[in-house]
KOLDRENMAR-951009 format. One record per residue (C-alpha): x, y, z; residue in three letters. Coordinates in steps of 0.5 Angstrom, whole numbers, plus 500, padded with zeros to 3 digits. Example, Ala and Ser with C-alpha at 12.3 -4.5 7.8 and 13.67 -1.06 7.14 Angstrom:
REM KOLDRENMAR-951009
((525, 491, 516), 'ALA')
((527, 498, 514), 'SER')
***
This chain:
REM KOLDRENMAR-951009
((464, 446, 524), 'MET')
((465, 439, 522), 'ARG')
((464, 434, 528), 'VAL')
((471, 431, 527), 'LYS')
((474, 438, 527), 'SER')
((469, 440, 533), 'TRP')
((472, 434, 537), 'VAL')
((479, 436, 536), 'LYS')
((478, 443, 538), 'ALA')
((474, 440, 545), 'ALA')
((480, 436, 546), 'ALA')
((485, 442, 545), 'ALA')
((481, 446, 550), 'ILE')
((481, 440, 555), 'GLY')
((488, 439, 555), 'LEU')
((489, 447, 556), 'THR')
((485, 446, 562), 'LEU')
((489, 440, 565), 'VAL')
((496, 444, 564), 'LEU')
((494, 451, 566), 'THR')
((487, 450, 570), 'GLY')
((480, 452, 570), 'CYS')
((482, 460, 569), 'SER')
((484, 459, 562), 'THR')
((479, 455, 559), 'VAL')
((475, 461, 557), 'GLN')
((481, 465, 554), 'SER')
((483, 458, 550), 'ALA')
((475, 458, 548), 'TYR')
((476, 465, 546), 'ASP')
((482, 464, 542), 'ALA')
((479, 458, 538), 'LEU')
((473, 462, 536), 'HIS')
((474, 469, 535), 'ARG')
((473, 472, 529), 'ALA')
((479, 475, 524), 'PRO')
((481, 482, 526), 'ALA')
((478, 487, 521), 'ALA')
((482, 490, 515), 'VAL')
((481, 495, 510), 'PHE')
((477, 492, 505), 'HIS')
((474, 494, 498), 'THR')
((466, 495, 496), 'GLN')
((465, 496, 488), 'GLY')
((470, 502, 487), 'PRO')
((471, 504, 494), 'ASP')
((476, 503, 499), 'ILE')
((473, 502, 506), 'LEU')
((476, 502, 513), 'THR')
((476, 496, 518), 'PRO')
((470, 499, 521), 'GLU')
((466, 500, 514), 'GLY')
((467, 508, 513), 'ALA')
((469, 510, 506), 'PRO')
((477, 511, 506), 'PHE')
((480, 516, 501), 'ILE')
((488, 516, 502), 'ALA')
((491, 522, 503), 'ARG')
((498, 520, 505), 'GLY')
((506, 521, 504), 'ILE')
((511, 516, 502), 'ASN')
((517, 514, 507), 'LEU')
((523, 511, 504), 'GLN')
((524, 507, 510), 'TYR')
((528, 501, 508), 'GLY')
((534, 506, 506), 'ASP')
((535, 508, 513), 'ASN')
((530, 505, 518), 'PRO')
((534, 508, 524), 'LYS')
((534, 515, 521), 'ALA')
((527, 514, 518), 'ALA')
((523, 511, 524), 'ARG')
((522, 518, 527), 'PRO')
((518, 520, 521), 'ALA')
((512, 516, 522), 'ILE')
((510, 520, 528), 'GLY')
((512, 527, 524), 'ALA')
((508, 525, 518), 'ILE')
((502, 523, 523), 'ALA')
((502, 530, 525), 'SER')
((501, 533, 518), 'THR')
((494, 530, 518), 'GLY')
((496, 525, 513), 'ALA')
((491, 519, 514), 'ASN')
((496, 513, 511), 'ILE')
((504, 512, 510), 'ILE')
((507, 508, 504), 'ARG')
((512, 505, 508), 'LEU')
((518, 503, 503), 'GLN')
((522, 496, 505), 'LEU')
((528, 493, 501), 'ARG')
((531, 487, 500), 'ARG')
((535, 487, 506), 'ASP')
((530, 490, 511), 'THR')
((529, 485, 517), 'SER')
((523, 483, 520), 'ALA')
((525, 487, 526), 'LYS')
((526, 493, 523), 'ASP')
((519, 492, 520), 'LEU')
((516, 491, 526), 'LYS')
((519, 497, 529), 'LYS')
((516, 501, 524), 'ALA')
((509, 498, 525), 'LEU')
((509, 499, 532), 'ASP')
((510, 506, 531), 'ALA')
((504, 506, 526), 'ALA')
((500, 503, 531), 'VAL')
((502, 508, 537), 'LYS')
((501, 514, 532), 'HIS')
((494, 511, 530), 'LYS')
((496, 511, 522), 'ILE')
((495, 506, 517), 'PRO')
((501, 503, 513), 'VAL')
((501, 501, 506), 'MET')
((508, 497, 506), 'VAL')
((511, 496, 499), 'PHE')
((517, 493, 496), 'TYR')
((522, 497, 493), 'TRP')
((529, 495, 490), 'GLU')
((533, 498, 484), 'GLN')
((532, 491, 480), 'ASP')
((525, 491, 481), 'ILE')
((523, 498, 480), 'THR')
((521, 499, 473), 'CYS')
((524, 492, 472), 'GLY')
((521, 486, 468), 'THR')
((524, 480, 471), 'ASP')
((518, 475, 473), 'SER')
((523, 470, 476), 'ALA')
((526, 475, 480), 'ARG')
((520, 478, 483), 'LEU')
((517, 471, 484), 'ARG')
((523, 469, 488), 'LYS')
((523, 476, 492), 'ASP')
((516, 475, 494), 'THR')
((517, 468, 497), 'GLY')
((524, 470, 501), 'ASP')
((521, 476, 503), 'LEU')
((513, 477, 504), 'TRP')
((512, 470, 504), 'LEU')
((518, 468, 509), 'THR')
((522, 474, 512), 'ARG')
((516, 479, 514), 'TRP')
((510, 474, 514), 'ALA')
((510, 473, 521), 'ASP')
((510, 480, 523), 'VAL')
((505, 482, 518), 'LEU')
((500, 477, 520), 'ASN')
((500, 479, 527), 'GLN')
((493, 481, 529), 'ARG')
((495, 488, 532), 'LYS')
((497, 490, 525), 'TYR')
((491, 488, 521), 'GLN')
((487, 494, 522), 'PRO')
((493, 498, 519), 'TYR')
((495, 495, 513), 'LEU')
((495, 495, 506), 'MET')
((500, 490, 502), 'LEU')
((503, 493, 496), 'ASN')
((507, 487, 493), 'ILE')
((512, 491, 488), 'ALA')
((514, 498, 486), 'ASN')
((513, 500, 479), 'GLU')
((514, 493, 476), 'TRP')
((512, 490, 469), 'GLY')
((512, 492, 462), 'SER')
((506, 494, 457), 'SER')
((511, 492, 451), 'LYS')
((508, 484, 451), 'ASP')
((501, 487, 452), 'ASN')
((501, 486, 459), 'TYR')
((502, 478, 458), 'ALA')
((508, 477, 463), 'SER')
((505, 483, 468), 'TYR')
((498, 479, 469), 'MET')
((501, 472, 469), 'ALA')
((506, 474, 474), 'THR')
((501, 478, 479), 'TYR')
((496, 472, 478), 'THR')
((501, 467, 481), 'ASP')
((503, 472, 487), 'LEU')
((496, 474, 489), 'ILE')
((494, 467, 490), 'HIS')
((501, 466, 494), 'ALA')
((500, 472, 498), 'MET')
((493, 470, 500), 'ARG')
((495, 462, 501), 'ALA')
((500, 465, 506), 'ARG')
((494, 468, 510), 'GLY')
((494, 475, 508), 'PHE')
((487, 478, 509), 'ARG')
((489, 486, 508), 'ALA')
((488, 489, 501), 'PRO')
((493, 487, 496), 'ILE')
((496, 493, 492), 'VAL')
((498, 493, 485), 'ILE')
((502, 498, 482), 'ASP')
((502, 500, 474), 'ALA')
((507, 497, 469), 'ALA')
((512, 502, 466), 'ASP')
((515, 505, 472), 'CYS')
((508, 505, 475), 'GLY')
((506, 510, 470), 'GLN')
((501, 506, 465), 'ALA')
((494, 507, 467), 'PRO')
((493, 502, 461), 'GLY')
((495, 497, 466), 'SER')
((488, 497, 469), 'PHE')
((484, 499, 463), 'LEU')
((480, 494, 458), 'GLU')
((478, 490, 464), 'GLY')
((485, 488, 466), 'ARG')
((484, 491, 473), 'GLY')
((477, 488, 474), 'LYS')
((481, 481, 472), 'THR')
((486, 482, 477), 'LEU')
((481, 484, 482), 'GLN')
((477, 477, 481), 'ALA')
((483, 473, 481), 'LEU')
((484, 475, 489), 'ASP')
((480, 470, 493), 'PRO')
((478, 475, 498), 'LEU')
((476, 480, 492), 'HIS')
((480, 485, 496), 'ASN')
((485, 489, 491), 'LEU')
((487, 496, 490), 'ILE')
((490, 498, 484), 'VAL')
((495, 504, 484), 'SER')
((498, 509, 479), 'VAL')
((504, 513, 479), 'HIS')
((503, 520, 476), 'ALA')
((510, 522, 473), 'TYR')
((513, 524, 466), 'ASN')
((509, 524, 459), 'LYS')
((503, 520, 461), 'PRO')
((501, 525, 466), 'TRP')
((505, 532, 463), 'ASN')
((499, 536, 462), 'SER')
((492, 537, 466), 'PRO')
((488, 534, 460), 'GLU')
((492, 528, 461), 'LYS')
((491, 528, 468), 'ILE')
((484, 529, 467), 'ASP')
((483, 523, 462), 'GLN')
((487, 518, 466), 'ASN')
((483, 519, 472), 'ILE')
((477, 519, 468), 'ALA')
((479, 512, 464), 'ALA')
((481, 509, 471), 'LEU')
((474, 511, 474), 'ARG')
((470, 508, 469), 'GLN')
((473, 501, 470), 'GLN')
((469, 501, 477), 'GLY')
((476, 498, 481), 'VAL')
((478, 501, 487), 'PRO')
((485, 505, 485), 'PHE')
((489, 511, 488), 'LEU')
((495, 515, 486), 'LEU')
((501, 512, 490), 'GLY')
((506, 517, 488), 'GLU')
((506, 523, 484), 'PHE')
((511, 528, 481), 'GLY')
((512, 536, 482), 'ASP')
((511, 542, 477), 'ARG')
((518, 543, 478), 'GLU')
((521, 536, 477), 'LEU')
((523, 536, 469), 'VAL')
((524, 529, 467), 'GLU')
((524, 527, 460), 'ASP')
((522, 534, 458), 'GLY')
((516, 533, 462), 'SER')
((513, 536, 469), 'ALA')
((507, 534, 473), 'VAL')
((502, 539, 475), 'ASP')
((501, 536, 482), 'HIS')
((497, 542, 484), 'LEU')
((492, 541, 479), 'HIS')
((492, 533, 480), 'LEU')
((491, 534, 488), 'MET')
((485, 539, 486), 'GLN')
((482, 534, 481), 'VAL')
((483, 528, 486), 'ALA')
((479, 532, 491), 'GLN')
((473, 533, 486), 'ALA')
((473, 526, 484), 'GLN')
((474, 523, 491), 'LYS')
((481, 519, 489), 'ILE')
((486, 518, 494), 'GLY')
((493, 520, 493), 'TRP')
((500, 518, 497), 'ILE')
((505, 523, 495), 'THR')
((513, 522, 494), 'TRP')
((516, 523, 499), 'SER')
((518, 525, 506), 'TRP')
((525, 526, 505), 'LYS')
((531, 522, 502), 'GLY')
((531, 524, 495), 'ASN')
((537, 526, 491), 'GLY')
((540, 530, 485), 'GLY')
((534, 533, 480), 'THR')
((529, 529, 485), 'THR')
((531, 533, 491), 'LYS')
((525, 537, 489), 'VAL')
((520, 532, 491), 'LEU')
((523, 532, 499), 'ASP')
((517, 535, 503), 'MET')
((521, 536, 510), 'SER')
((528, 538, 511), 'GLU')
((528, 533, 517), 'SER')
((526, 526, 518), 'TYR')
((523, 527, 525), 'GLY')
((521, 534, 525), 'LYS')
((516, 537, 521), 'VAL')
((521, 542, 517), 'LYS')
((517, 543, 511), 'LEU')
((520, 545, 504), 'THR')
((516, 549, 499), 'ARG')
((513, 542, 496), 'ARG')
((511, 540, 503), 'GLY')
((508, 546, 505), 'HIS')
((503, 546, 498), 'GLU')
((502, 538, 500), 'ILE')
((500, 539, 507), 'VAL')
((498, 546, 508), 'ASP')
((495, 548, 501), 'GLY')
((487, 548, 499), 'PRO')
((487, 541, 497), 'TYR')
((493, 539, 502), 'GLY')
((493, 534, 508), 'LEU')
((490, 539, 513), 'ARG')
((484, 541, 509), 'ALA')
((482, 534, 506), 'THR')
((485, 528, 510), 'ALA')
((480, 524, 514), 'LYS')
***
């Protein structure tokens, strides 16, 4: 500590003594000098817990921002399945109060949370100005004071935007936008891992190949960045593609996980994803995953619901496979 800074610190402690009495001197000193709270962090290709143990995500997405009051009881229900992380959806109208209530519930149930921003014009979107504005208004302003509270730090990962960006310009706008947003998030004081979704609706593993994943990681001043791919549709519609994509991502040496994945009964663009094979490979390769989603899907995607209730574990066919299957949560989550 520089001398000038030390003098200022001593003066602050002295003022505290005068105003509040001798009994608070130690607490004022401790507050000034205590180390930052431990957070999830990365080391090479690995994700580590705040205590430094290897962490392999086995979790469930929760569409919280769609209806916070209805969805909040699901945090406890999901925790009871054996999941070790929840990917928690926030939307443009999600209040700081609702975010805090969700994080308090996660701390109560001792389950980590990957907070992510979902909106219709962000998901599969390419408007850099829109994402930059929302990041400033939401992450850096409305939600920042809650997310920076010390008690939440050991539980957090911060997923800036759901499935934003395109490969059509060889990822130029994607890389430029995320370069600025990573720096902005760190400048605001966030120390938890930043999670970046792949472009092309989250489905393009190429987002992080050819050195792009390493570049994003190097851009983070804390080097605490995770990349995430979402396994849907043609890029993931066969066991061979699943194997090839995971192998290619592993070769990059960057921490990655599967932030969402489809189902063998969900047919979109003529394709379905063999989620059982995906879970088997993920277990063999020690790759994390977070499945979509607990409840709240409609139309053809209704098949992705895992539970018929938010607050009770009333598992669907998909829910049973993901919770109770041989490569499911109860068998593999730690």
